[in-house]
C-alpha positions as CSV (number, residue, x, y, z in Angstrom):
1,X,48.5,22.9,183.4
2,X,47.6,19.7,185.2
3,X,51.2,18.4,185.0
4,X,52.4,21.7,186.6
5,X,49.9,21.3,189.4
6,X,51.0,17.7,190.0
7,X,54.6,18.7,190.1
8,X,53.9,21.5,192.6
9,X,51.9,19.2,194.8
10,X,54.7,16.5,194.8
11,X,57.4,19.1,195.6
12,X,55.2,20.5,198.4
13,X,54.8,17.0,199.9
14,X,58.5,16.3,199.6
15,X,59.3,19.6,201.4
16,X,56.9,18.8,204.2
17,X,58.2,15.3,204.6
18,X,61.8,16.4,204.7
19,X,61.0,18.7,207.7
20,X,60.2,15.7,209.9
21,X,63.7,14.3,210.3
22,X,64.6,12.3,213.3
23,X,66.3,14.5,215.9
24,X,69.9,14.0,216.7
25,X,70.6,11.2,219.2
26,X,72.9,11.3,222.2
27,X,76.4,10.8,220.9
28,X,75.8,12.4,217.6
29,X,78.1,15.4,217.0
30,X,76.7,18.8,217.7
31,X,77.2,22.0,215.8
32,X,79.5,23.1,218.6
33,X,81.8,20.2,217.7
34,X,82.4,21.7,214.2
35,X,84.7,24.7,214.6
36,X,87.8,26.0,212.8
37,X,90.8,25.4,215.1
38,X,92.9,27.0,212.4
39,X,91.9,30.3,214.1
40,X,92.6,28.9,217.6
41,X,95.6,31.3,218.0
42,X,93.0,34.0,218.7
43,X,91.1,31.8,221.2
44,X,91.2,32.3,224.9
45,X,93.0,29.6,227.0
46,X,89.7,28.5,228.4
47,X,88.2,28.0,224.9
48,X,91.3,26.2,223.6
49,X,91.1,23.7,226.5
50,X,87.7,22.6,225.2
51,X,89.1,21.4,221.9
52,X,89.5,17.7,221.1
53,X,93.1,16.4,221.2
54,X,94.2,13.5,219.0
55,X,96.9,11.5,220.7
56,X,98.5,8.7,218.6
57,X,100.3,5.7,220.1
58,X,102.9,6.1,217.4
59,X,103.1,8.5,214.4
60,X,105.8,6.5,212.5
61,X,105.7,2.9,211.4
62,X,108.5,1.0,209.5
63,X,107.4,-2.1,207.5
64,X,111.0,-3.1,207.2
65,X,112.2,-5.1,204.2
66,X,109.4,-5.9,201.8
67,X,109.3,-7.5,198.3
68,X,108.1,-5.3,195.5
69,X,104.4,-6.0,194.8
70,X,103.4,-6.7,198.5
71,X,100.4,-4.8,199.9
72,X,100.9,-4.0,203.6
73,X,98.6,-2.5,206.2
74,X,99.1,-0.9,209.5
75,X,96.5,0.7,211.9
76,X,97.6,3.8,213.7
77,X,95.8,3.8,217.0
78,X,94.8,7.0,218.7
79,X,92.7,8.4,221.6
80,X,90.7,11.6,222.0
81,X,92.4,13.1,225.1
82,X,90.5,16.4,224.7
83,X,87.3,17.6,226.1
84,X,85.0,17.6,223.0
85,X,84.1,15.2,220.1
86,X,86.9,14.6,217.7
87,X,86.0,14.7,214.0
88,X,88.5,13.6,211.4
89,X,87.7,15.4,208.2
90,X,90.2,13.5,206.0
91,X,93.3,11.5,205.9
92,X,95.3,11.8,202.6
93,X,98.5,10.1,201.5
94,X,101.2,11.8,199.5
95,X,100.9,9.4,196.6
96,X,98.5,6.9,195.0
97,X,100.4,3.9,196.3
98,X,99.1,4.6,199.8
99,X,95.5,4.8,201.0
100,X,94.1,5.4,204.5
101,X,90.8,4.8,206.1
102,X,89.8,7.1,209.0
103,X,86.8,6.5,211.3
104,X,83.7,8.3,209.9
105,X,81.9,8.8,213.3
106,X,83.0,11.3,215.8
107,X,85.2,10.0,218.6
108,X,84.0,11.1,222.1
109,X,86.5,12.3,224.7
110,X,88.3,9.3,226.2
111,X,87.4,7.0,223.3
112,X,89.9,5.4,220.9
113,X,90.0,4.9,217.2
114,X,92.3,3.9,214.4
115,X,93.4,5.0,211.0
116,X,94.3,2.1,208.8
117,X,97.0,2.8,206.2
118,X,97.6,0.4,203.2
119,X,100.8,0.6,201.2
120,X,101.1,-1.0,197.8
121,X,104.8,-1.5,196.9
122,X,104.3,-2.7,193.3
123,X,105.8,0.4,191.7
124,X,108.2,1.2,194.5
125,X,111.9,0.4,194.9
126,X,114.5,1.1,197.6
127,X,114.0,3.1,200.8
128,X,110.4,4.6,200.6
129,X,108.8,7.1,203.0
130,X,105.2,8.0,202.6
131,X,103.3,10.6,204.7
132,X,99.6,10.7,205.5
133,X,98.1,14.0,206.4
134,X,95.2,13.8,208.9
135,X,92.9,16.8,209.1
136,X,90.7,17.1,212.2
137,X,88.9,19.6,214.4
138,X,92.0,19.8,216.6
139,X,94.7,22.5,217.1
140,X,96.8,22.3,215.0
141,X,94.3,21.0,212.4
142,X,96.8,18.7,210.7
143,X,98.7,15.7,212.1
144,X,101.2,13.8,210.0
145,X,101.6,10.0,210.1
146,X,104.6,8.4,208.3
147,X,105.3,4.9,207.0
148,X,108.6,3.6,205.7
149,X,109.7,0.5,203.9
150,X,112.8,-0.9,202.2
151,X,111.4,-2.3,198.9
152,X,113.5,-4.9,197.0
153,X,112.7,-6.5,193.6
154,X,111.7,-10.1,193.6
155,X,114.4,-12.6,192.7
């Protein structure tokens, strides 16, 4: 009985303590930033104008000729040219030889960011094209980045 009472008291204290979280700071994303632009086709023009817009400097990058086994990286630079915070949910490559690292924090209107893509050519050969699918709170929700390389075997 005493153990049960102790557990109940501890759970009660944890519940009370968890209710005193630090309030959101200026610049943190707000609930209004998280919306589903996949349904934007039903939005009014005024509502659609409030969405973030991800504008990449380039969406295709060619590493050129590389030797099999090289690991290469490129950072796709972008800017939020929209009117609300940009949140990148994920960036996923089409295969395991390519990884990407998007920013974790929201990007405010007018600010810039980058998605770093790393390509491991160890199991590749010949002309290679890899796509990275970037999902964000934009309309459309998905943007595609592409890397290419011509991989040759070491001599």
